[in-house]
DSSP file (Angstrom, degrees, kcal/mol; ACC not computed):
  #  RESIDUE AA STRUCTURE BP1 BP2  ACC     N-H-->O    O-->H-N    N-H-->O    O-->H-N    TCO  KAPPA ALPHA  PHI   PSI    X-CA   Y-CA   Z-CA
    1    1 A X              0   0    0      0, 0.0    66,-0.3     0, 0.0     3,-0.1   0.000 360.0 360.0 360.0 137.2    0.0    0.0    0.0
    2    2 A X        +     0   0    0     64,-2.4     2,-0.3     1,-0.3    65,-0.2   0.862 360.0   5.6 -79.7 -37.6    1.3    3.4   -0.9
    3    3 A X  E     -A   66   0A   0     63,-1.6    63,-3.2     2,-0.0     2,-0.4  -0.996  64.8-165.0-147.5 149.0   -0.7    5.3    1.8
    4    4 A X  E     -A   65   0A   0     -2,-0.3     2,-0.4    61,-0.2    61,-0.2  -0.984   3.1-170.1-136.6 145.9   -2.9    4.3    4.7
    5    5 A X  E     -A   64   0A   0     59,-2.6    59,-3.1    -2,-0.4     2,-0.3  -0.975  11.4-179.3-129.4 144.8   -5.3    6.1    7.0
    6    6 A X  E     -A   63   0A   0     -2,-0.4     2,-0.3    57,-0.2    57,-0.2  -0.990   9.7-178.6-145.0 156.4   -6.9    4.7   10.1
    7    7 A X  E     -A   62   0A   0     55,-2.0    55,-2.7    -2,-0.3     2,-0.3  -0.965  20.0-136.4-153.2 135.6   -9.4    5.8   12.8
    8    8 A X  E     -A   61   0A   0     -2,-0.3     2,-0.3    53,-0.2    53,-0.2  -0.714  20.9-167.9 -92.3 144.6  -10.7    4.1   15.9
    9    9 A X  E     -A   60   0A   0     51,-3.0    51,-2.3    -2,-0.3     6,-0.0  -0.968  29.4-102.7-129.9 145.1  -14.4    4.3   16.7
   10   10 A X  E     -A   59   0A   0     -2,-0.3     2,-2.3    49,-0.2    49,-0.3  -0.377  43.6-107.2 -60.2 148.2  -16.3    3.4   19.9
   11   11 A X  S    S+     0   0    0     47,-2.6     2,-0.3    42,-0.2    47,-0.2  -0.291  77.6 124.9 -79.1  56.2  -18.1    0.0   19.5
   12   12 A X    >   -     0   0    0     -2,-2.3     3,-1.6     1,-0.1     4,-0.4  -0.892  69.1-124.1-117.4 145.7  -21.5    1.5   19.3
   13   13 A X  T >  S+     0   0    0     -2,-0.3     3,-1.6     1,-0.3     4,-0.4   0.867 110.5  58.4 -56.4 -39.1  -24.1    1.0   16.5
   14   14 A X  T 3> S+     0   0    0      1,-0.3     4,-0.6     2,-0.2     3,-0.5   0.682  93.8  67.8 -68.1 -15.4  -24.4    4.8   15.9
   15   15 A X  H <> S+     0   0    0     -3,-1.6     4,-2.1     1,-0.2    -1,-0.3   0.658  80.5  77.2 -77.4 -15.1  -20.6    4.9   15.1
   16   16 A X  H <> S+     0   0    0     -3,-1.6     4,-2.2    -4,-0.4    -1,-0.2   0.901  92.1  53.0 -60.6 -39.9  -21.1    2.9   12.0
   17   17 A X  H  > S+     0   0    0     -3,-0.5     4,-2.2    -4,-0.4    -1,-0.2   0.889 107.5  51.2 -61.6 -39.2  -22.4    6.0   10.2
   18   18 A X  H  X S+     0   0    0     -4,-0.6     4,-2.3     1,-0.2    -1,-0.2   0.885 108.0  52.4 -66.1 -37.1  -19.3    7.9   11.3
   19   19 A X  H  X S+     0   0    0     -4,-2.1     4,-2.3     2,-0.2    -2,-0.2   0.903 108.0  51.7 -63.8 -41.1  -17.1    5.1    9.8
   20   20 A X  H  X S+     0   0    0     -4,-2.2     4,-2.8     1,-0.2    -2,-0.2   0.929 110.8  47.5 -60.2 -45.4  -19.0    5.4    6.5
   21   21 A X  H  X S+     0   0    0     -4,-2.2     4,-2.4     2,-0.2    -2,-0.2   0.894 109.9  53.5 -64.0 -40.0  -18.4    9.2    6.4
   22   22 A X  H  X S+     0   0    0     -4,-2.3     4,-1.2     2,-0.2    -1,-0.2   0.941 113.4  42.2 -58.7 -49.3  -14.7    8.7    7.2
   23   23 A X  H  X S+     0   0    0     -4,-2.3     4,-2.5     1,-0.2     3,-0.4   0.927 112.9  52.6 -66.0 -45.4  -14.3    6.2    4.4
   24   24 A X  H  X S+     0   0    0     -4,-2.8     4,-2.0     1,-0.2    -1,-0.2   0.895 107.0  53.2 -58.6 -40.0  -16.3    8.3    1.9
   25   25 A X  H  < S+     0   0    0     -4,-2.4    -1,-0.2     1,-0.2    -2,-0.2   0.835 114.5  41.8 -66.5 -30.6  -14.3   11.4    2.6
   26   26 A X  H  < S+     0   0    0     -4,-1.2    -2,-0.2    -3,-0.4    -1,-0.2   0.832 116.3  46.9 -82.0 -33.6  -11.1    9.5    1.9
   27   27 A X  H >X S+     0   0    0     -4,-2.5     3,-3.5    -5,-0.1     4,-1.1   0.790  78.1 116.6 -82.8 -29.5  -12.3    7.6   -1.2
   28   28 A X  T 3< S+     0   0    0     -4,-2.0     4,-0.1     1,-0.3    -4,-0.0  -0.138  94.0   2.1 -47.2 128.5  -13.9   10.4   -3.1
   29   29 A X  T 34 S+     0   0    0      2,-0.3    -1,-0.3     1,-0.1     3,-0.1   0.485 129.2  68.7  69.8   6.0  -12.1   11.0   -6.4
   30   30 A X  T <4 S-     0   0    0     -3,-3.5     2,-0.3     1,-0.3    -2,-0.2   0.410 106.3 -13.8-131.2  -2.3   -9.8    8.0   -5.5
   31   31 A X  S  < S-     0   0    0     -4,-1.1     2,-1.3    95,-0.2    -2,-0.3  -0.985  92.1 -46.6-179.5-177.6  -11.9    4.9   -5.7
   32   32 A X     >  -     0   0    0     93,-0.4     4,-2.3    -2,-0.3     5,-0.2  -0.592  49.9-173.7 -76.9  94.2  -15.4    3.3   -5.9
   33   33 A X  H  > S+     0   0    0     -2,-1.3     4,-2.8     1,-0.2     5,-0.2   0.903  77.1  50.6 -59.9 -48.4  -17.1    5.3   -3.1
   34   34 A X  H  > S+     0   0    0      1,-0.2     4,-2.2     2,-0.2    -1,-0.2   0.920 113.9  44.4 -60.9 -44.6  -20.4    3.4   -3.0
   35   35 A X  H  > S+     0   0    0      2,-0.2     4,-2.5     1,-0.2    -1,-0.2   0.908 113.9  50.6 -65.7 -41.0  -18.8    0.0   -2.8
   36   36 A X  H  X S+     0   0    0     -4,-2.3     4,-2.5     2,-0.2     5,-0.2   0.903 111.2  48.0 -63.6 -41.7  -16.3    1.2   -0.1
   37   37 A X  H  X S+     0   0    0     -4,-2.8     4,-2.1     2,-0.2    -1,-0.2   0.898 111.7  50.3 -66.9 -40.5  -19.1    2.7    2.0
   38   38 A X  H  X S+     0   0    0     -4,-2.2     4,-2.4    -5,-0.2    -2,-0.2   0.933 111.8  48.7 -60.2 -46.1  -21.1   -0.5    1.7
   39   39 A X  H  X S+     0   0    0     -4,-2.5     4,-2.8     1,-0.2     5,-0.2   0.942 112.8  44.9 -62.9 -49.7  -18.1   -2.6    2.7
   40   40 A X  H  X S+     0   0    0     -4,-2.5     4,-2.7     1,-0.2     5,-0.3   0.877 112.1  54.3 -65.3 -34.1  -17.2   -0.5    5.8
   41   41 A X  H  X S+     0   0    0     -4,-2.1     4,-2.1    -5,-0.2    -1,-0.2   0.941 112.6  42.2 -62.7 -47.0  -20.9   -0.4    6.8
   42   42 A X  H  X S+     0   0    0     -4,-2.4     4,-2.4     2,-0.2    -2,-0.2   0.926 117.7  45.8 -65.8 -45.2  -21.1   -4.2    6.8
   43   43 A X  H  X S+     0   0    0     -4,-2.8     4,-2.2     2,-0.2    -2,-0.2   0.909 114.7  46.4 -68.3 -41.4  -17.8   -4.8    8.4
   44   44 A X  H  X S+     0   0    0     -4,-2.7     4,-2.3    -5,-0.2    -1,-0.2   0.899 112.4  51.1 -67.5 -39.7  -18.3   -2.2   11.2
   45   45 A X  H  X S+     0   0    0     -4,-2.1     4,-2.7    -5,-0.3     5,-0.3   0.928 110.5  49.2 -61.6 -44.5  -21.8   -3.4   11.8
   46   46 A X  H  X S+     0   0    0     -4,-2.4     4,-3.1     1,-0.2     5,-0.2   0.907 109.2  53.1 -60.6 -41.5  -20.5   -7.0   12.2
   47   47 A X  H  X S+     0   0    0     -4,-2.2     4,-1.0     1,-0.2     7,-0.6   0.922 114.1  41.4 -59.8 -45.0  -17.8   -5.8   14.5
   48   48 A X  H  < S+     0   0    0     -4,-2.3    -2,-0.2     5,-0.2    -1,-0.2   0.884 123.7  37.4 -72.0 -38.9  -20.3   -4.1   16.8
   49   49 A X  H  < S+     0   0    0     -4,-2.7    -2,-0.2    -5,-0.2    -3,-0.2   0.849 127.4  28.3 -81.7 -35.6  -22.9   -6.9   16.6
   50   50 A X  H  < S+     0   0    0     -4,-3.1    32,-0.5    -5,-0.3     2,-0.3   0.279 111.2  54.0-119.7  10.5  -20.8  -10.0   16.6
   51   51 A X  S >< S-     0   0    0     -4,-1.0     3,-1.6    -5,-0.2    29,-0.2  -0.839  90.8 -95.4-135.8 175.7  -17.5   -9.3   18.5
   52   52 A X  G >  S+     0   0    0     27,-3.9     3,-1.6    -2,-0.3    28,-0.1   0.599 108.9  84.6 -67.5  -9.7  -16.3   -7.9   21.8
   53   53 A X  G 3  S+     0   0    0     -6,-0.4    -1,-0.3    26,-0.3   -42,-0.2   0.815  85.6  56.2 -60.2 -29.4  -16.1   -4.5   20.1
   54   54 A X  G <  S+     0   0    0     -3,-1.6    -1,-0.3    -7,-0.6    -2,-0.2   0.478  88.6  99.9 -83.2  -2.2  -19.8   -4.1   20.9
   55   55 A X  S X  S-     0   0    0     -3,-1.6     3,-2.8     1,-0.2   -44,-0.2  -0.334  95.7 -68.4 -77.0 165.1  -19.3   -4.7   24.6
   56   56 A X  T 3  S+     0   0    0      1,-0.3    -1,-0.2    -2,-0.1     3,-0.1  -0.320 127.0  12.4 -54.2 127.4  -19.1   -1.8   27.1
   57   57 A X  T 3  S+     0   0    0      1,-0.2    -1,-0.3    -3,-0.1    -3,-0.1   0.469  99.2 142.4  81.8   2.2  -15.9    0.1   26.4
   58   58 A X    <   -     0   0    0     -3,-2.8   -47,-2.6   -47,-0.2     2,-0.3  -0.183  26.7-175.2 -73.3 168.2  -15.3   -1.7   23.1
   59   59 A X  E     -A   10   0A   0    -49,-0.3     2,-0.3   -48,-0.1    19,-0.3  -0.963  15.0-150.8-153.3 163.7  -14.0   -0.2   19.9
   60   60 A X  E     -A    9   0A   0    -51,-2.3   -51,-3.0    -2,-0.3     2,-0.4  -0.977  14.4-139.0-138.9 155.1  -13.3   -1.0   16.3
   61   61 A X  E     -AB   8  76A   0     15,-2.3    15,-2.8    -2,-0.3     2,-0.5  -0.943   7.0-155.3-118.6 132.1  -10.6    0.4   13.9
   62   62 A X  E     -AB   7  75A   0    -55,-2.7   -55,-2.0    -2,-0.4     2,-0.4  -0.928  11.7-171.6-107.3 128.2  -11.2    1.3   10.3
   63   63 A X  E     -AB   6  74A   0     11,-3.1    11,-2.5    -2,-0.5     2,-0.5  -0.975   5.8-169.4-120.4 131.3   -8.1    1.3    8.0
   64   64 A X  E     -AB   5  73A   0    -59,-3.1   -59,-2.6    -2,-0.4     2,-0.4  -0.985   9.9-174.0-120.5 121.2   -8.2    2.6    4.4
   65   65 A X  E     -AB   4  72A   0      7,-2.5     7,-2.9    -2,-0.5     2,-0.5  -0.935  11.0-153.4-118.7 139.6   -5.1    1.8    2.3
   66   66 A X  E     +AB   3  71A   0    -63,-3.2   -64,-2.4    -2,-0.4   -63,-1.6  -0.951  16.5 174.4-114.0 122.4   -4.4    3.0   -1.2
   67   67 A X        -     0   0    0      3,-3.1    59,-0.0    -2,-0.5     5,-0.0  -0.498  51.7 -86.2-107.0-175.8   -2.2    1.0   -3.6
   68   68 A X  S    S+     0   0    0      1,-0.2     3,-0.0    -2,-0.2    -1,-0.0   0.903 123.7   4.3 -59.0 -41.9   -1.5    1.7   -7.3
   69   69 A X  S    S+     0   0    0     56,-0.0    57,-2.3    59,-0.0     2,-0.3   0.337 123.8  64.9-128.3   5.4   -4.6   -0.1   -8.5
   70   70 A X  E     - C   0 125A   0     55,-0.3    -3,-3.1   -39,-0.0     2,-0.4  -0.933  53.2-154.7-132.1 153.7   -6.4   -1.1   -5.3
   71   71 A X  E     -BC  66 124A   0     53,-2.6    53,-2.9    -2,-0.3     2,-0.5  -1.000  19.7-155.6-119.6 127.5   -8.2    0.4   -2.3
   72   72 A X  E     -BC  65 123A   0     -7,-2.9    -7,-2.5    -2,-0.4     2,-0.5  -0.915   6.3-166.6-107.7 127.7   -8.3   -1.8    0.8
   73   73 A X  E     +BC  64 122A   0     49,-2.7    49,-2.2    -2,-0.5     2,-0.4  -0.957  16.3 176.1-108.4 125.8  -11.0   -1.3    3.4
   74   74 A X  E     -BC  63 121A   0    -11,-2.5   -11,-3.1    -2,-0.5     2,-0.5  -0.995  17.7-164.1-135.6 137.1  -10.2   -3.1    6.7
   75   75 A X  E     -BC  62 120A   0     45,-2.4    45,-2.1    -2,-0.4     2,-0.5  -0.985   8.3-158.4-122.6 123.4  -12.0   -3.2   10.0
   76   76 A X  E     -BC  61 119A   0    -15,-2.8   -15,-2.3    -2,-0.5    43,-0.3  -0.861  16.3-179.1 -98.9 128.1  -10.2   -4.5   13.1
   77   77 A X  E     - C   0 118A   0     41,-3.0    41,-1.2    -2,-0.5   -17,-0.1  -0.670  39.9-106.0-119.8 179.6  -12.4   -5.7   15.9
   78   78 A X        -     0   0    0    -19,-0.3    41,-0.1     1,-0.3   -18,-0.1   0.204  59.2-123.2 -94.3  15.6  -11.8   -7.1   19.4
   79   79 A X        +     0   0    0     39,-0.2   -27,-3.9   -28,-0.1   -26,-0.3  -0.051  34.7 179.6  76.1-177.4  -12.6  -10.7   18.5
   80   80 A X        -     0   0    0    -29,-0.2   -29,-0.1   -28,-0.1    37,-0.0  -0.965  48.5 -64.6 163.2-171.5  -15.1  -13.1   20.0
   81   81 A X  S    S+     0   0    0     -2,-0.3     2,-0.2     2,-0.1    -1,-0.1   0.818 103.4  82.0 -76.3 -31.5  -16.5  -16.6   19.7
   82   82 A X        -     0   0    0    -32,-0.5     2,-0.4    -3,-0.1    -2,-0.1  -0.511  67.8-148.2 -79.8 143.7  -18.0  -16.1   16.2
   83   83 A X        -     0   0    0     -2,-0.2     2,-0.1    -4,-0.1    -2,-0.1  -0.934  25.3-110.5-110.5 131.1  -15.8  -16.5   13.1
   84   84 A X        +     0   0    0     -2,-0.4     2,-0.3    15,-0.0    27,-0.1  -0.393  54.5 150.0 -61.5 129.9  -16.7  -14.4   10.0
   85   85 A X        -     0   0    0     -2,-0.1     2,-0.3     0, 0.0    14,-0.2  -0.982  50.8 -88.8-154.7 163.2  -17.9  -16.6    7.2
   86   86 A X        -     0   0    0     -2,-0.3     2,-0.2    13,-0.1    11,-0.1  -0.598  42.9-147.5 -76.0 130.9  -20.2  -16.6    4.2
   87   87 A X        -     0   0    0      9,-0.6     2,-0.5    -2,-0.3    -1,-0.0  -0.592  29.1 -91.3 -94.9 160.6  -23.8  -17.5    5.0
   88   88 A X    >   -     0   0    0     -2,-0.2     3,-1.7     1,-0.2    -1,-0.1  -0.605  32.2-150.6 -69.7 117.8  -26.2  -19.3    2.8
   89   89 A X  T 3  S+     0   0    0     -2,-0.5    -1,-0.2     1,-0.3     8,-0.0   0.628  92.1  65.4 -70.6 -11.7  -28.1  -16.5    1.0
   90   90 A X  T 3  S+     0   0    0      2,-0.0    -1,-0.3     0, 0.0    -2,-0.1   0.528  76.8 116.1 -85.4  -4.8  -31.2  -18.6    0.7
   91   91 A X    <   -     0   0    0     -3,-1.7    -4,-0.0     1,-0.1     0, 0.0  -0.322  64.4-142.7 -63.0 144.6  -31.6  -18.6    4.4
   92   92 A X        +     0   0    0      2,-0.1    -1,-0.1    -2,-0.0     3,-0.1   0.476  64.2 116.9 -87.1  -2.9  -34.8  -16.8    5.7
   93   93 A X  S    S-     0   0    0      1,-0.1     2,-0.3     3,-0.0    -2,-0.0  -0.348  74.1-110.2 -67.4 145.5  -32.9  -15.4    8.7
   94   94 A X  S    S-     0   0    0      2,-0.1    -1,-0.1    -2,-0.0    -2,-0.1  -0.580  85.0  -0.2 -72.6 135.4  -32.6  -11.6    8.9
   95   95 A X  S    S+     0   0    0     -2,-0.3    -2,-0.0     1,-0.1     0, 0.0  -0.273  73.7 112.7  80.9-171.1  -29.1  -10.5    8.4
   96   96 A X        +     0   0    0     -2,-0.0    -9,-0.6     1,-0.0     4,-0.2   0.516  58.9  95.7  84.4   5.0  -26.1  -12.7    7.6
   97   97 A X     >  +     0   0    0      1,-0.1     4,-2.3     2,-0.1     5,-0.2   0.410  49.2  98.7-107.3   1.7  -25.7  -11.5    4.1
   98   98 A X  H  > S+     0   0    0      1,-0.2     4,-2.2     2,-0.2     5,-0.1   0.909  85.9  44.3 -58.2 -48.1  -23.0   -8.8    4.7
   99   99 A X  H  > S+     0   0    0    -14,-0.2     4,-2.7     1,-0.2    -1,-0.2   0.809 110.3  56.6 -70.4 -27.5  -20.0  -10.9    3.7
  100  100 A X  H  > S+     0   0    0      2,-0.2     4,-1.7     1,-0.2    -1,-0.2   0.922 108.8  46.9 -65.9 -43.1  -21.9  -12.2    0.6
  101  101 A X  H  X S+     0   0    0     -4,-2.3     4,-1.5     2,-0.2    -2,-0.2   0.915 113.0  49.3 -62.0 -43.1  -22.4   -8.5   -0.4
  102  102 A X  H  X S+     0   0    0     -4,-2.2     4,-2.1     1,-0.2     3,-0.4   0.931 109.5  50.7 -63.0 -46.0  -18.7   -7.8    0.2
  103  103 A X  H  < S+     0   0    0     -4,-2.7    -1,-0.2     1,-0.2    -2,-0.2   0.837 108.8  54.3 -60.8 -32.4  -17.6  -10.8   -1.8
  104  104 A X  H  < S+     0   0    0     -4,-1.7    -1,-0.2     1,-0.2    -2,-0.2   0.832 118.5  30.9 -72.5 -32.7  -19.8   -9.7   -4.7
  105  105 A X  H  < S+     0   0    0     -4,-1.5     2,-0.2    -3,-0.4    -2,-0.2   0.608 105.2  82.2-104.6 -11.9  -18.4   -6.2   -5.0
  106  106 A X     <  -     0   0    0     -4,-2.1    18,-0.2    -5,-0.2     3,-0.1  -0.630  69.8-138.9 -94.2 151.3  -14.7   -6.8   -3.9
  107  107 A X  S    S-     0   0    0     16,-2.8     2,-0.3     1,-0.3    17,-0.2   0.875  89.9 -15.1 -68.1 -38.3  -11.9   -8.0   -6.0
  108  108 A X  E     -D  123   0A   0     15,-1.0    15,-3.0    -6,-0.1    -1,-0.3  -0.970  65.9-175.9-158.4 160.0  -10.8  -10.1   -3.0
  109  109 A X  E     +D  122   0A   0     -2,-0.3     2,-0.3    13,-0.2    13,-0.2  -0.973   9.0 160.2-155.5 164.9  -11.5  -10.2    0.8
  110  110 A X  E     -D  121   0A   0     11,-2.0    11,-2.4    -2,-0.3     2,-0.4  -0.982  31.9-106.4-172.0-179.5  -10.3  -12.1    3.8
  111  111 A X  E     -D  120   0A   0     -2,-0.3     2,-0.4     9,-0.2     9,-0.2  -0.982  19.1-163.2-126.9 135.1   -9.9  -12.5    7.5
  112  112 A X  E     -D  119   0A   0      7,-3.0     7,-2.6    -2,-0.4     2,-0.4  -0.970  14.0-144.7-115.4 134.8   -6.7  -12.0    9.6
  113  113 A X  E     -D  118   0A   0     -2,-0.4     2,-0.3     5,-0.2     5,-0.3  -0.854  17.4-174.6-103.2 134.9   -6.6  -13.3   13.2
  114  114 A X  E >   -D  117   0A   0      3,-3.2     3,-1.2    -2,-0.4    -2,-0.0  -0.778  40.3-104.6-119.3 163.3   -4.7  -11.5   15.9
  115  115 A X  T 3  S+     0   0    0     -2,-0.3     3,-0.1     1,-0.3    -1,-0.1   0.858 121.5  28.0 -57.5 -35.3   -4.0  -12.4   19.5
  116  116 A X  T 3  S-     0   0    0    -39,-0.1     2,-0.3   -37,-0.0    -1,-0.3   0.014 135.1 -32.5-117.2  27.7   -6.6   -9.9   20.8
  117  117 A X  E <   - D   0 114A   0     -3,-1.2    -3,-3.2   -39,-0.0     2,-0.3  -0.996  62.7-102.8 159.4-156.1   -9.0   -9.8   17.8
  118  118 A X  E     -CD  77 113A   0    -41,-1.2   -41,-3.0    -2,-0.3     2,-0.4  -0.962  15.1-136.5-156.2 168.3   -9.2  -10.1   14.1
  119  119 A X  E     -CD  76 112A   0     -7,-2.6    -7,-3.0    -2,-0.3     2,-0.5  -0.992   5.6-155.5-133.5 146.5   -9.6   -7.9   11.0
  120  120 A X  E     -CD  75 111A   0    -45,-2.1   -45,-2.4    -2,-0.4     2,-0.3  -0.982  20.9-174.7-118.4 131.2  -11.7   -8.4    7.9
  121  121 A X  E     -CD  74 110A   0    -11,-2.4   -11,-2.0    -2,-0.5     2,-0.3  -0.873  14.0-167.6-128.4 157.3  -10.5   -6.7    4.8
  122  122 A X  E     -CD  73 109A   0    -49,-2.2   -49,-2.7    -2,-0.3     2,-0.4  -0.989  13.0-144.7-144.6 136.1  -11.8   -6.2    1.2
  123  123 A X  E     -CD  72 108A   0    -15,-3.0   -16,-2.8    -2,-0.3   -15,-1.0  -0.864  14.3-169.2-103.1 134.3   -9.9   -4.9   -1.8
  124  124 A X  E     -C   71   0A   0    -53,-2.9   -53,-2.6    -2,-0.4     2,-0.4  -0.925  28.8-111.0-117.6 145.6  -11.6   -2.8   -4.5
  125  125 A X  E     -C   70   0A   0     -2,-0.4   -93,-0.4   -55,-0.2   -55,-0.3  -0.619  37.7-120.0 -75.1 130.4  -10.2   -1.9   -7.9
  126  126 A X    >   -     0   0    0    -57,-2.3     3,-1.8    -2,-0.4   -95,-0.2  -0.448  31.7-101.9 -70.6 142.6   -9.3    1.8   -8.0
  127  127 A X  T 3  S+     0   0    0      1,-0.3    -1,-0.1     2,-0.1   -57,-0.0  -0.405 108.0  18.6 -64.1 137.3  -11.2    3.8  -10.6
  128  128 A X  T 3         0   0    0     -2,-0.1    -1,-0.3    -3,-0.1    -2,-0.1   0.456 360.0 360.0  81.7  -0.4   -9.0    4.6  -13.6
  129  129 A X    <         0   0    0     -3,-1.8    -2,-0.1   -60,-0.1    -3,-0.1   0.457 360.0 360.0 -86.9 360.0   -6.6    1.7  -12.7
């Protein structure tokens, strides 16, 4: 990555909107804004709902990296018992489709495990690349 930006957010549902604005402000004129905002929205929501980031005093970190031809959106959370995975889209359950949406619009995505949490990342092709 040629340049990276990051910002920590409290692990509260209302902070997901702030994460979207943070990413949109960085991506404008440098990448696919709508896809980047969708990705950070899904990843930040997952962090708050399904990890220790949503506990009292929790937090999540949003990282935006710019390469020559890619934009990487990454959300670091504080881990938990659930492991991020693709759900069956034919399921009637509410939710569970975030990673499916991410996989559909990203060039690639993945999960990194850390001693005190994990991060989920997605790469988007930069406009004009």
